[in-house]
N, CA, C, O and the ligand as a Tripos MOL2 file, in Angstrom:
@<TRIPOS>MOLECULE
protein
  285   283    72     0     0
PROTEIN
NO_CHARGES

@<TRIPOS>ATOM
      1 N          11.0620    6.5360   -6.4520 N.3       1 MET1
      2 CA          9.7890    6.6940   -7.1660 C.3       1 MET1
      3 C           8.6380    6.4530   -6.2000 C.2       1 MET1
      4 O           8.7950    5.8370   -5.1460 O.2       1 MET1
      5 N           7.4870    6.9570   -6.5950 N.am      2 LYS2
      6 CA          6.2990    6.7540   -5.7620 C.3       2 LYS2
      7 C           5.2050    6.0640   -6.5710 C.2       2 LYS2
      8 O           5.0560    6.2800   -7.7740 O.2       2 LYS2
      9 N           4.4550    5.2350   -5.8720 N.am      3 LYS3
     10 CA          3.2750    4.6200   -6.4760 C.3       3 LYS3
     11 C           2.0880    4.8660   -5.5610 C.2       3 LYS3
     12 O           2.2370    5.0000   -4.3470 O.2       3 LYS3
     13 N           0.9250    4.9210   -6.1560 N.am      4 ILE4
     14 CA         -0.3030    5.0570   -5.3700 C.3       4 ILE4
     15 C          -1.1220    3.7830   -5.5560 C.2       4 ILE4
     16 O          -1.3690    3.3330   -6.6750 O.2       4 ILE4
     17 N          -1.5310    3.2200   -4.4270 N.am      5 ILE5
     18 CA         -2.2770    1.9620   -4.4170 C.3       5 ILE5
     19 C          -3.6770    2.2580   -3.9010 C.2       5 ILE5
     20 O          -3.8420    2.6600   -2.7490 O.2       5 ILE5
     21 N          -4.6690    2.0660   -4.7310 N.am      6 TYR6
     22 CA         -6.0560    2.2490   -4.2770 C.3       6 TYR6
     23 C          -6.5290    0.9480   -3.6520 C.2       6 TYR6
     24 O          -6.4700   -0.1130   -4.2740 O.2       6 TYR6
     25 N          -7.0030    1.0420   -2.4030 N.am      7 ILE7
     26 CA         -7.2860   -0.1280   -1.5790 C.3       7 ILE7
     27 C          -8.7430   -0.1330   -1.1410 C.2       7 ILE7
     28 O          -9.2850    0.8820   -0.7060 O.2       7 ILE7
     29 N          -9.3570   -1.2940   -1.2660 N.am      8 GLU8
     30 CA        -10.7360   -1.4720   -0.7900 C.3       8 GLU8
     31 C         -10.7090   -2.2480    0.5220 C.2       8 GLU8
     32 O          -9.9110   -3.1700    0.6910 O.2       8 GLU8
     33 N         -11.5800   -1.8730    1.4420 N.am      9 GLY9
     34 CA        -11.7790   -2.6720    2.6420 C.3       9 GLY9
     35 C         -11.2120   -2.0950    3.9240 C.2       9 GLY9
     36 O         -11.3900   -2.6790    4.9930 O.2       9 GLY9
     37 N         -10.5240   -0.9460    3.8390 N.am     10 MET10
     38 CA        -10.0230   -0.3290    5.0720 C.3      10 MET10
     39 C         -11.1620    0.4660    5.7170 C.2      10 MET10
     40 O         -11.8440    1.2440    5.0500 O.2      10 MET10
     41 N         -11.3600    0.2570    7.0310 N.am     11 SER11
     42 CA        -12.4880    0.9280    7.6690 C.3      11 SER11
     43 C         -12.1160    1.7490    8.8920 C.2      11 SER11
     44 O         -12.9480    2.5100    9.3870 O.2      11 SER11
     45 N         -10.9020    1.6230    9.3910 N.am     12 CYS12
     46 CA        -10.5470    2.3450   10.6100 C.3      12 CYS12
     47 C          -9.0430    2.4970   10.7230 C.2      12 CYS12
     48 O          -8.2910    2.0480    9.8580 O.2      12 CYS12
     49 N          -8.6160    3.1360   11.7990 N.am     13 GLY13
     50 CA         -7.1990    3.3730   12.0120 C.3      13 GLY13
     51 C          -6.3930    2.0930   12.1580 C.2      13 GLY13
     52 O          -5.2100    2.0440   11.8200 O.2      13 GLY13
     53 N          -7.0520    1.0590   12.6650 N.am     14 HIS14
     54 CA         -6.3580   -0.2210   12.7800 C.3      14 HIS14
     55 C          -6.0110   -0.7590   11.3970 C.2      14 HIS14
     56 O          -4.9080   -1.2600   11.1800 O.2      14 HIS14
     57 N          -6.9410   -0.6580   10.4740 N.am     15 CYS15
     58 CA         -6.6930   -1.0940    9.0950 C.3      15 CYS15
     59 C          -5.5260   -0.3070    8.4960 C.2      15 CYS15
     60 O          -4.6650   -0.8710    7.8220 O.2      15 CYS15
     61 N          -5.5100    0.9920    8.7490 N.am     16 VAL16
     62 CA         -4.4480    1.8500    8.2140 C.3      16 VAL16
     63 C          -3.0920    1.3740    8.7150 C.2      16 VAL16
     64 O          -2.1550    1.2190    7.9330 O.2      16 VAL16
     65 N          -2.9890    1.1420   10.0220 N.am     17 ARG17
     66 CA         -1.7120    0.6850   10.5860 C.3      17 ARG17
     67 C          -1.3220   -0.6750   10.0300 C.2      17 ARG17
     68 O          -0.1510   -0.9390    9.7600 O.2      17 ARG17
     69 N          -2.3180   -1.5330    9.8650 N.am     18 HIS18
     70 CA         -2.0640   -2.8740    9.3460 C.3      18 HIS18
     71 C          -1.4640   -2.8030    7.9320 C.2      18 HIS18
     72 O          -0.4760   -3.4740    7.6330 O.2      18 HIS18
     73 N          -2.0660   -1.9940    7.0870 N.am     19 VAL19
     74 CA         -1.5770   -1.8290    5.7130 C.3      19 VAL19
     75 C          -0.1870   -1.1870    5.7200 C.2      19 VAL19
     76 O           0.7060   -1.6180    4.9900 O.2      19 VAL19
     77 N          -0.0120   -0.1620    6.5450 N.am     20 GLU20
     78 CA          1.2950    0.5170    6.6150 C.3      20 GLU20
     79 C           2.3860   -0.4590    7.0320 C.2      20 GLU20
     80 O           3.4550   -0.5070    6.4240 O.2      20 GLU20
     81 N           2.1090   -1.2320    8.0680 N.am     21 GLU21
     82 CA          3.1390   -2.1440    8.5720 C.3      21 GLU21
     83 C           3.4570   -3.2260    7.5550 C.2      21 GLU21
     84 O           4.6180   -3.6030    7.3940 O.2      21 GLU21
     85 N           2.4420   -3.7290    6.8690 N.am     22 ALA22
     86 CA          2.6680   -4.7780    5.8660 C.3      22 ALA22
     87 C           3.5460   -4.2540    4.7330 C.2      22 ALA22
     88 O           4.4690   -4.9410    4.2950 O.2      22 ALA22
     89 N           3.2680   -3.0520    4.2620 N.am     23 LEU23
     90 CA          4.0420   -2.4930    3.1490 C.3      23 LEU23
     91 C           5.4560   -2.1230    3.5880 C.2      23 LEU23
     92 O           6.4060   -2.2850    2.8220 O.2      23 LEU23
     93 N           5.6020   -1.6250    4.8200 N.am     24 LYS24
     94 CA          6.9280   -1.2200    5.2960 C.3      24 LYS24
     95 C           7.8780   -2.4020    5.4580 C.2      24 LYS24
     96 O           9.0970   -2.2250    5.4620 O.2      24 LYS24
     97 N           7.3270   -3.6030    5.5910 N.am     25 GLU25
     98 CA          8.1840   -4.7840    5.7310 C.3      25 GLU25
     99 C           8.8770   -5.1530    4.4180 C.2      25 GLU25
    100 O           9.8510   -5.9060    4.4210 O.2      25 GLU25
    101 N           8.3820   -4.6320    3.3100 N.am     26 LEU26
    102 CA          8.9800   -4.9420    2.0090 C.3      26 LEU26
    103 C          10.3100   -4.2130    1.8440 C.2      26 LEU26
    104 O          10.4030   -3.0090    2.0840 O.2      26 LEU26
    105 N          11.3300   -4.9490    1.4340 N.am     27 ALA27
    106 CA         12.6090   -4.3080    1.1410 C.3      27 ALA27
    107 C          12.4250   -3.3580   -0.0320 C.2      27 ALA27
    108 O          11.8440   -3.7250   -1.0530 O.2      27 ALA27
    109 N          12.9160   -2.1520    0.1190 N.am     28 GLY28
    110 CA         12.7780   -1.1650   -0.9540 C.3      28 GLY28
    111 C          11.6770   -0.1560   -0.7000 C.2      28 GLY28
    112 O          11.5750    0.8420   -1.4130 O.2      28 GLY28
    113 N          10.8430   -0.4060    0.3150 N.am     29 VAL29
    114 CA          9.8060    0.5680    0.6790 C.3      29 VAL29
    115 C          10.3840    1.5200    1.7270 C.2      29 VAL29
    116 O          10.7360    1.1000    2.8290 O.2      29 VAL29
    117 N          10.4780    2.7850    1.3800 N.am     30 GLU30
    118 CA         11.0790    3.7600    2.2850 C.3      30 GLU30
    119 C          10.0490    4.5220    3.1020 C.2      30 GLU30
    120 O          10.3570    5.0500    4.1710 O.2      30 GLU30
    121 N           8.8380    4.5770    2.5990 N.am     31 GLY31
    122 CA          7.7980    5.2740    3.3380 C.3      31 GLY31
    123 C           6.4270    4.8750    2.8360 C.2      31 GLY31
    124 O           6.2500    4.5120    1.6730 O.2      31 GLY31
    125 N           5.4520    4.9500    3.7430 N.am     32 VAL32
    126 CA          4.0730    4.6220    3.3850 C.3      32 VAL32
    127 C           3.1670    5.6780    3.9880 C.2      32 VAL32
    128 O           3.3040    6.0250    5.1620 O.2      32 VAL32
    129 N           2.2510    6.1840    3.1950 N.am     33 ASN33
    130 CA          1.3050    7.1760    3.6770 C.3      33 ASN33
    131 C          -0.0940    6.7390    3.2480 C.2      33 ASN33
    132 O          -0.4340    6.7760    2.0650 O.2      33 ASN33
    133 N          -0.9030    6.3210    4.2360 N.am     34 VAL34
    134 CA         -2.2290    5.8010    3.9230 C.3      34 VAL34
    135 C          -3.2810    6.8710    4.1870 C.2      34 VAL34
    136 O          -3.2780    7.5210    5.2330 O.2      34 VAL34
    137 N          -4.1700    7.0400    3.2320 N.am     35 ASN35
    138 CA         -5.3070    7.9480    3.3920 C.3      35 ASN35
    139 C          -6.5730    7.0910    3.4740 C.2      35 ASN35
    140 O          -7.0290    6.5240    2.4810 O.2      35 ASN35
    141 N          -7.1240    7.0150    4.6880 N.am     36 LEU36
    142 CA         -8.2910    6.1520    4.9210 C.3      36 LEU36
    143 C          -9.5160    6.6570    4.1690 C.2      36 LEU36
    144 O         -10.2380    5.8790    3.5460 O.2      36 LEU36
    145 N          -9.7420    7.9670    4.2350 N.am     37 LYS37
    146 CA        -10.9420    8.5410    3.6360 C.3      37 LYS37
    147 C         -10.9500    8.3660    2.1170 C.2      37 LYS37
    148 O         -11.9670    8.0210    1.5160 O.2      37 LYS37
    149 N          -9.7850    8.6140    1.5200 N.am     38 GLU38
    150 CA         -9.7010    8.5350    0.0510 C.3      38 GLU38
    151 C          -9.3260    7.1360   -0.4280 C.2      38 GLU38
    152 O          -9.2680    6.8780   -1.6300 O.2      38 GLU38
    153 N          -9.0730    6.2380    0.5180 N.am     39 LYS39
    154 CA         -8.8220    4.8240    0.2180 C.3      39 LYS39
    155 C          -7.6140    4.5950   -0.6760 C.2      39 LYS39
    156 O          -7.6920    3.9030   -1.6910 O.2      39 LYS39
    157 N          -6.4990    5.1880   -0.2810 N.am     40 TYR40
    158 CA         -5.2780    4.8710   -1.0180 C.3      40 TYR40
    159 C          -4.0700    4.8550   -0.0920 C.2      40 TYR40
    160 O          -4.1060    5.3790    1.0210 O.2      40 TYR40
    161 N          -3.0050    4.2420   -0.5830 N.am     41 ALA41
    162 CA         -1.7080    4.2930    0.0840 C.3      41 ALA41
    163 C          -0.6980    4.7920   -0.9330 C.2      41 ALA41
    164 O          -0.6600    4.3270   -2.0720 O.2      41 ALA41
    165 N           0.1250    5.7540   -0.5030 N.am     42 ILE42
    166 CA          1.2370    6.1890   -1.3370 C.3      42 ILE42
    167 C           2.4960    5.5560   -0.7690 C.2      42 ILE42
    168 O           2.8080    5.7100    0.4120 O.2      42 ILE42
    169 N           3.2110    4.8460   -1.6210 N.am     43 VAL43
    170 CA          4.4500    4.2090   -1.1750 C.3      43 VAL43
    171 C           5.6340    4.8700   -1.8670 C.2      43 VAL43
    172 O           5.6200    5.1360   -3.0690 O.2      43 VAL43
    173 N           6.6590    5.1240   -1.0570 N.am     44 ASP44
    174 CA          7.9000    5.7210   -1.5320 C.3      44 ASP44
    175 C           8.9000    4.5750   -1.7000 C.2      44 ASP44
    176 O           9.2200    3.8800   -0.7350 O.2      44 ASP44
    177 N           9.3850    4.3820   -2.9150 N.am     45 LEU45
    178 CA         10.2020    3.2020   -3.2090 C.3      45 LEU45
    179 C          11.6230    3.6010   -3.5910 C.2      45 LEU45
    180 O          11.8370    4.5450   -4.3520 O.2      45 LEU45
    181 N          12.5980    2.8560   -3.0440 N.am     46 SER46
    182 CA         13.9940    3.1040   -3.4290 C.3      46 SER46
    183 C          14.3320    2.3550   -4.7110 C.2      46 SER46
    184 O          15.2910    2.7050   -5.3980 O.2      46 SER46
    185 N          13.5560    1.3330   -5.0390 N.am     47 ASN47
    186 CA         13.6950    0.6720   -6.3340 C.3      47 ASN47
    187 C          12.2870    0.2890   -6.8070 C.2      47 ASN47
    188 O          11.3330    0.2980   -6.0290 O.2      47 ASN47
    189 N          12.1810   -0.0380   -8.0610 N.am     48 ASN48
    190 CA         10.8570   -0.2820   -8.6260 C.3      48 ASN48
    191 C          10.3270   -1.6520   -8.2300 C.2      48 ASN48
    192 O          10.6570   -2.6620   -8.8520 O.2      48 ASN48
    193 N           9.5120   -1.6770   -7.1990 N.am     49 ILE49
    194 CA          8.8820   -2.9230   -6.7750 C.3      49 ILE49
    195 C           7.6910   -3.1750   -7.6960 C.2      49 ILE49
    196 O           6.8700   -2.2890   -7.9340 O.2      49 ILE49
    197 N           7.6160   -4.3980   -8.2040 N.am     50 ASP50
    198 CA          6.5610   -4.7320   -9.1510 C.3      50 ASP50
    199 C           5.1710   -4.5870   -8.5160 C.2      50 ASP50
    200 O           4.9600   -4.9080   -7.3470 O.2      50 ASP50
    201 N           4.2450   -4.0980   -9.3220 N.am     51 ASP51
    202 CA          2.8660   -3.9370   -8.8440 C.3      51 ASP51
    203 C           2.2860   -5.2420   -8.2980 C.2      51 ASP51
    204 O           1.5180   -5.2350   -7.3360 O.2      51 ASP51
    205 N           2.6610   -6.3570   -8.9180 N.am     52 VAL52
    206 CA          2.1430   -7.6690   -8.4960 C.3      52 VAL52
    207 C           2.5350   -7.9520   -7.0410 C.2      52 VAL52
    208 O           1.7580   -8.5190   -6.2730 O.2      52 VAL52
    209 N           3.7610   -7.5420   -6.6790 N.am     53 ILE53
    210 CA          4.2380   -7.7730   -5.3140 C.3      53 ILE53
    211 C           3.5090   -6.8600   -4.3370 C.2      53 ILE53
    212 O           3.0970   -7.3010   -3.2640 O.2      53 ILE53
    213 N           3.3490   -5.5950   -4.7000 N.am     54 LEU54
    214 CA          2.6190   -4.6620   -3.8330 C.3      54 LEU54
    215 C           1.1860   -5.1450   -3.6120 C.2      54 LEU54
    216 O           0.6640   -5.1050   -2.4980 O.2      54 LEU54
    217 N           0.5730   -5.5960   -4.6860 N.am     55 GLN55
    218 CA         -0.8020   -6.0930   -4.5900 C.3      55 GLN55
    219 C          -0.8790   -7.3060   -3.6630 C.2      55 GLN55
    220 O          -1.7890   -7.4100   -2.8390 O.2      55 GLN55
    221 N           0.0800   -8.2180   -3.8030 N.am     56 ALA56
    222 CA          0.0670   -9.4370   -2.9850 C.3      56 ALA56
    223 C           0.2100   -9.0980   -1.4990 C.2      56 ALA56
    224 O          -0.4400   -9.7200   -0.6580 O.2      56 ALA56
    225 N           1.0500   -8.1230   -1.1760 N.am     57 VAL57
    226 CA          1.2590   -7.7430    0.2270 C.3      57 VAL57
    227 C          -0.0230   -7.1670    0.8260 C.2      57 VAL57
    228 O          -0.4010   -7.5010    1.9490 O.2      57 VAL57
    229 N          -0.6820   -6.3020    0.0650 N.am     58 VAL58
    230 CA         -1.9390   -5.7030    0.5540 C.3      58 VAL58
    231 C          -3.0130   -6.7810    0.7050 C.2      58 VAL58
    232 O          -3.7610   -6.7930    1.6820 O.2      58 VAL58
    233 N          -3.0770   -7.6670   -0.2550 N.am     59 GLU59
    234 CA         -4.0940   -8.7300   -0.1930 C.3      59 GLU59
    235 C          -3.8120   -9.7010    0.9480 C.2      59 GLU59
    236 O          -4.7370  -10.1610    1.6170 O.2      59 GLU59
    237 N          -2.5370  -10.0140    1.1720 N.am     60 ASP60
    238 CA         -2.1830  -10.8970    2.2860 C.3      60 ASP60
    239 C          -2.5600  -10.2620    3.6260 C.2      60 ASP60
    240 O          -2.8570  -10.9660    4.5900 O.2      60 ASP60
    241 N          -2.5440   -8.9310    3.6790 N.am     61 ALA61
    242 CA         -2.9390   -8.2290    4.9000 C.3      61 ALA61
    243 C          -4.4590   -8.2320    5.0770 C.2      61 ALA61
    244 O          -4.9620   -7.8900    6.1480 O.2      61 ALA61
    245 N          -5.1890   -8.6170    4.0280 N.am     62 GLY62
    246 CA         -6.6310   -8.7690    4.1570 C.3      62 GLY62
    247 C          -7.4770   -7.7370    3.4300 C.2      62 GLY62
    248 O          -8.6710   -7.5970    3.6980 O.2      62 GLY62
    249 N          -6.8490   -7.0120    2.5050 N.am     63 TYR63
    250 CA         -7.5830   -5.9510    1.7990 C.3      63 TYR63
    251 C          -7.4880   -6.1740    0.2950 C.2      63 TYR63
    252 O          -6.6570   -6.9510   -0.1750 O.2      63 TYR63
    253 N          -8.3310   -5.4980   -0.4400 N.am     64 ASP64
    254 CA         -8.3390   -5.6430   -1.8980 C.3      64 ASP64
    255 C          -7.6970   -4.4340   -2.5540 C.2      64 ASP64
    256 O          -7.8290   -3.3030   -2.0860 O.2      64 ASP64
    257 N          -6.9960   -4.7030   -3.6530 N.am     65 VAL65
    258 CA         -6.3700   -3.6290   -4.4180 C.3      65 VAL65
    259 C          -7.2310   -3.3440   -5.6510 C.2      65 VAL65
    260 O          -7.5240   -4.2460   -6.4350 O.2      65 VAL65
    261 N          -7.6300   -2.0860   -5.8120 N.am     66 ALA66
    262 CA         -8.4210   -1.6910   -6.9770 C.3      66 ALA66
    263 C          -7.4990   -1.4100   -8.1620 C.2      66 ALA66
    264 O          -7.7000   -1.9270   -9.2600 O.2      66 ALA66
    265 N          -6.4860   -0.5820   -7.9180 N.am     67 VAL67
    266 CA         -5.5670   -0.2270   -8.9950 C.3      67 VAL67
    267 C          -4.2790    0.3300   -8.3770 C.2      67 VAL67
    268 O          -4.2840    0.8780   -7.2740 O.2      67 VAL67
    269 N          -3.1860    0.1750   -9.1140 N.am     68 ILE68
    270 CA         -1.9020    0.7470   -8.6980 C.3      68 ILE68
    271 C          -1.3850    1.5950   -9.8440 C.2      68 ILE68
    272 O          -1.3610    1.1580  -10.9940 O.2      68 ILE68
    273 N          -0.9700    2.8180   -9.5180 N.am     69 LYS69
    274 CA         -0.4650    3.7230  -10.5540 C.3      69 LYS69
    275 C           0.8800    4.3060  -10.1360 C.2      69 LYS69
    276 O           1.1390    4.5210   -8.9520 O.2      69 LYS69
    277 N           1.7270    4.5560  -11.1260 N.am     70 ASN70
    278 CA          2.9550    5.3210  -10.8630 C.3      70 ASN70
    279 C           2.5770    6.7770  -10.6630 C.2      70 ASN70
    280 O           1.6150    7.2750  -11.2480 O.2      70 ASN70
    281 N           3.3670    7.4610   -9.8110 N.am     71 MET71
    282 CA          3.0860    8.8860   -9.5930 C.3      71 MET71
    283 C           4.1730    9.7360  -10.2320 C.2      71 MET71
    284 O           4.1200   10.9630  -10.1600 O.2      71 MET71
    285 CU        -10.1060   -1.3200   10.5980 Cu       72 CU72
@<TRIPOS>BOND
     1     1     2 1
     2     2     3 1
     3     3     4 2
     4     3     5 am
     5     5     6 1
     6     6     7 1
     7     7     8 2
     8     7     9 am
     9     9    10 1
    10    10    11 1
    11    11    12 2
    12    11    13 am
    13    13    14 1
    14    14    15 1
    15    15    16 2
    16    15    17 am
    17    17    18 1
    18    18    19 1
    19    19    20 2
    20    19    21 am
    21    21    22 1
    22    22    23 1
    23    23    24 2
    24    23    25 am
    25    25    26 1
    26    26    27 1
    27    27    28 2
    28    27    29 am
    29    29    30 1
    30    30    31 1
    31    31    32 2
    32    31    33 am
    33    33    34 1
    34    34    35 1
    35    35    36 2
    36    35    37 am
    37    37    38 1
    38    38    39 1
    39    39    40 2
    40    39    41 am
    41    41    42 1
    42    42    43 1
    43    43    44 2
    44    43    45 am
    45    45    46 1
    46    46    47 1
    47    47    48 2
    48    47    49 am
    49    49    50 1
    50    50    51 1
    51    51    52 2
    52    51    53 am
    53    53    54 1
    54    54    55 1
    55    55    56 2
    56    55    57 am
    57    57    58 1
    58    58    59 1
    59    59    60 2
    60    59    61 am
    61    61    62 1
    62    62    63 1
    63    63    64 2
    64    63    65 am
    65    65    66 1
    66    66    67 1
    67    67    68 2
    68    67    69 am
    69    69    70 1
    70    70    71 1
    71    71    72 2
    72    71    73 am
    73    73    74 1
    74    74    75 1
    75    75    76 2
    76    75    77 am
    77    77    78 1
    78    78    79 1
    79    79    80 2
    80    79    81 am
    81    81    82 1
    82    82    83 1
    83    83    84 2
    84    83    85 am
    85    85    86 1
    86    86    87 1
    87    87    88 2
    88    87    89 am
    89    89    90 1
    90    90    91 1
    91    91    92 2
    92    91    93 am
    93    93    94 1
    94    94    95 1
    95    95    96 2
    96    95    97 am
    97    97    98 1
    98    98    99 1
    99    99   100 2
   100    99   101 am
   101   101   102 1
   102   102   103 1
   103   103   104 2
   104   103   105 am
   105   105   106 1
   106   106   107 1
   107   107   108 2
   108   107   109 am
   109   109   110 1
   110   110   111 1
   111   111   112 2
   112   111   113 am
   113   113   114 1
   114   114   115 1
   115   115   116 2
   116   115   117 am
   117   117   118 1
   118   118   119 1
   119   119   120 2
   120   119   121 am
   121   121   122 1
   122   122   123 1
   123   123   124 2
   124   123   125 am
   125   125   126 1
   126   126   127 1
   127   127   128 2
   128   127   129 am
   129   129   130 1
   130   130   131 1
   131   131   132 2
   132   131   133 am
   133   133   134 1
   134   134   135 1
   135   135   136 2
   136   135   137 am
   137   137   138 1
   138   138   139 1
   139   139   140 2
   140   139   141 am
   141   141   142 1
   142   142   143 1
   143   143   144 2
   144   143   145 am
   145   145   146 1
   146   146   147 1
   147   147   148 2
   148   147   149 am
   149   149   150 1
   150   150   151 1
   151   151   152 2
   152   151   153 am
   153   153   154 1
   154   154   155 1
   155   155   156 2
   156   155   157 am
   157   157   158 1
   158   158   159 1
   159   159   160 2
   160   159   161 am
   161   161   162 1
   162   162   163 1
   163   163   164 2
   164   163   165 am
   165   165   166 1
   166   166   167 1
   167   167   168 2
   168   167   169 am
   169   169   170 1
   170   170   171 1
   171   171   172 2
   172   171   173 am
   173   173   174 1
   174   174   175 1
   175   175   176 2
   176   175   177 am
   177   177   178 1
   178   178   179 1
   179   179   180 2
   180   179   181 am
   181   181   182 1
   182   182   183 1
   183   183   184 2
   184   183   185 am
   185   185   186 1
   186   186   187 1
   187   187   188 2
   188   187   189 am
   189   189   190 1
   190   190   191 1
   191   191   192 2
   192   191   193 am
   193   193   194 1
   194   194   195 1
   195   195   196 2
   196   195   197 am
   197   197   198 1
   198   198   199 1
   199   199   200 2
   200   199   201 am
   201   201   202 1
   202   202   203 1
   203   203   204 2
   204   203   205 am
   205   205   206 1
   206   206   207 1
   207   207   208 2
   208   207   209 am
   209   209   210 1
   210   210   211 1
   211   211   212 2
   212   211   213 am
   213   213   214 1
   214   214   215 1
   215   215   216 2
   216   215   217 am
   217   217   218 1
   218   218   219 1
   219   219   220 2
   220   219   221 am
   221   221   222 1
   222   222   223 1
   223   223   224 2
   224   223   225 am
   225   225   226 1
   226   226   227 1
   227   227   228 2
   228   227   229 am
   229   229   230 1
   230   230   231 1
   231   231   232 2
   232   231   233 am
   233   233   234 1
   234   234   235 1
   235   235   236 2
   236   235   237 am
   237   237   238 1
   238   238   239 1
   239   239   240 2
   240   239   241 am
   241   241   242 1
   242   242   243 1
   243   243   244 2
   244   243   245 am
   245   245   246 1
   246   246   247 1
   247   247   248 2
   248   247   249 am
   249   249   250 1
   250   250   251 1
   251   251   252 2
   252   251   253 am
   253   253   254 1
   254   254   255 1
   255   255   256 2
   256   255   257 am
   257   257   258 1
   258   258   259 1
   259   259   260 2
   260   259   261 am
   261   261   262 1
   262   262   263 1
   263   263   264 2
   264   263   265 am
   265   265   266 1
   266   266   267 1
   267   267   268 2
   268   267   269 am
   269   269   270 1
   270   270   271 1
   271   271   272 2
   272   271   273 am
   273   273   274 1
   274   274   275 1
   275   275   276 2
   276   275   277 am
   277   277   278 1
   278   278   279 1
   279   279   280 2
   280   279   281 am
   281   281   282 1
   282   282   283 1
   283   283   284 2
@<TRIPOS>SUBSTRUCTURE
     1 MET1         2 RESIDUE 1 A MET
     2 LYS2         6 RESIDUE 1 A LYS
     3 LYS3        10 RESIDUE 1 A LYS
     4 ILE4        14 RESIDUE 1 A ILE
     5 ILE5        18 RESIDUE 1 A ILE
     6 TYR6        22 RESIDUE 1 A TYR
     7 ILE7        26 RESIDUE 1 A ILE
     8 GLU8        30 RESIDUE 1 A GLU
     9 GLY9        34 RESIDUE 1 A GLY
    10 MET10       38 RESIDUE 1 A MET
    11 SER11       42 RESIDUE 1 A SER
    12 CYS12       46 RESIDUE 1 A CYS
    13 GLY13       50 RESIDUE 1 A GLY
    14 HIS14       54 RESIDUE 1 A HIS
    15 CYS15       58 RESIDUE 1 A CYS
    16 VAL16       62 RESIDUE 1 A VAL
    17 ARG17       66 RESIDUE 1 A ARG
    18 HIS18       70 RESIDUE 1 A HIS
    19 VAL19       74 RESIDUE 1 A VAL
    20 GLU20       78 RESIDUE 1 A GLU
    21 GLU21       82 RESIDUE 1 A GLU
    22 ALA22       86 RESIDUE 1 A ALA
    23 LEU23       90 RESIDUE 1 A LEU
    24 LYS24       94 RESIDUE 1 A LYS
    25 GLU25       98 RESIDUE 1 A GLU
    26 LEU26      102 RESIDUE 1 A LEU
    27 ALA27      106 RESIDUE 1 A ALA
    28 GLY28      110 RESIDUE 1 A GLY
    29 VAL29      114 RESIDUE 1 A VAL
    30 GLU30      118 RESIDUE 1 A GLU
    31 GLY31      122 RESIDUE 1 A GLY
    32 VAL32      126 RESIDUE 1 A VAL
    33 ASN33      130 RESIDUE 1 A ASN
    34 VAL34      134 RESIDUE 1 A VAL
    35 ASN35      138 RESIDUE 1 A ASN
    36 LEU36      142 RESIDUE 1 A LEU
    37 LYS37      146 RESIDUE 1 A LYS
    38 GLU38      150 RESIDUE 1 A GLU
    39 LYS39      154 RESIDUE 1 A LYS
    40 TYR40      158 RESIDUE 1 A TYR
    41 ALA41      162 RESIDUE 1 A ALA
    42 ILE42      166 RESIDUE 1 A ILE
    43 VAL43      170 RESIDUE 1 A VAL
    44 ASP44      174 RESIDUE 1 A ASP
    45 LEU45      178 RESIDUE 1 A LEU
    46 SER46      182 RESIDUE 1 A SER
    47 ASN47      186 RESIDUE 1 A ASN
    48 ASN48      190 RESIDUE 1 A ASN
    49 ILE49      194 RESIDUE 1 A ILE
    50 ASP50      198 RESIDUE 1 A ASP
    51 ASP51      202 RESIDUE 1 A ASP
    52 VAL52      206 RESIDUE 1 A VAL
    53 ILE53      210 RESIDUE 1 A ILE
    54 LEU54      214 RESIDUE 1 A LEU
    55 GLN55      218 RESIDUE 1 A GLN
    56 ALA56      222 RESIDUE 1 A ALA
    57 VAL57      226 RESIDUE 1 A VAL
    58 VAL58      230 RESIDUE 1 A VAL
    59 GLU59      234 RESIDUE 1 A GLU
    60 ASP60      238 RESIDUE 1 A ASP
    61 ALA61      242 RESIDUE 1 A ALA
    62 GLY62      246 RESIDUE 1 A GLY
    63 TYR63      250 RESIDUE 1 A TYR
    64 ASP64      254 RESIDUE 1 A ASP
    65 VAL65      258 RESIDUE 1 A VAL
    66 ALA66      262 RESIDUE 1 A ALA
    67 VAL67      266 RESIDUE 1 A VAL
    68 ILE68      270 RESIDUE 1 A ILE
    69 LYS69      274 RESIDUE 1 A LYS
    70 ASN70      278 RESIDUE 1 A ASN
    71 MET71      282 RESIDUE 1 A MET
    72 CU72       285 GROUP 0 **** ****
């Protein structure tokens, strides 16, 4: 399944890599695709990771989560 995470606070390619690496460390995350301009990350999940966990990972990396939706 895929989820889209709308993220506030990313400003450059470094932020993108930071968010990608943080999400990829989660077990069950198979892929991450961050769109800096549109301010979202699409995560490809092998199992349903709870939104609360995804939000915590992004916030621990230093960014804010606006909303998370199933795709
Ligand atoms: Cu940056």
